[in-house]
C-alpha positions, 0 to 999 in steps of 0.5 A: 457431217459425212459419215466417212469423216466421222469414221476417219476421226474415230479410227485415228483416235482409237489406238490400234484401229487401222484405217478402213477397219470400221464401217457405219454398221460396226458395233464399236463396243465389240471392238477389241480396242474398246475400253474405258480409255477408248470412251475418254478418247472418243469424248476428246475426239468429238470435242476436238474434231466436231466441237461437241460435248459427249458424255460416257453414257451417251456414247454407251447408249449407241450401238453402231458407229452410225449411231455415234455419228448421228448423235454427234451430228444431232448435237452439232445442230443443237437438237 
């Protein structure tokens, strides 16, 4: 999975995020739009777009968008 594909899905799923506003180094938990609903939305996005089940704790253990994308990729590969 390419990081840009993940970023596009992430930006589209989080209400209020504009396309192009997130980079791999973005600390997503520091975004103004990040709240408990964003966690649930991210879980749903990972399932729908990448067929990966994430938990809230796994998401919250990540710091950057790259960390989150790496987690999704790792789970896609069954690691």
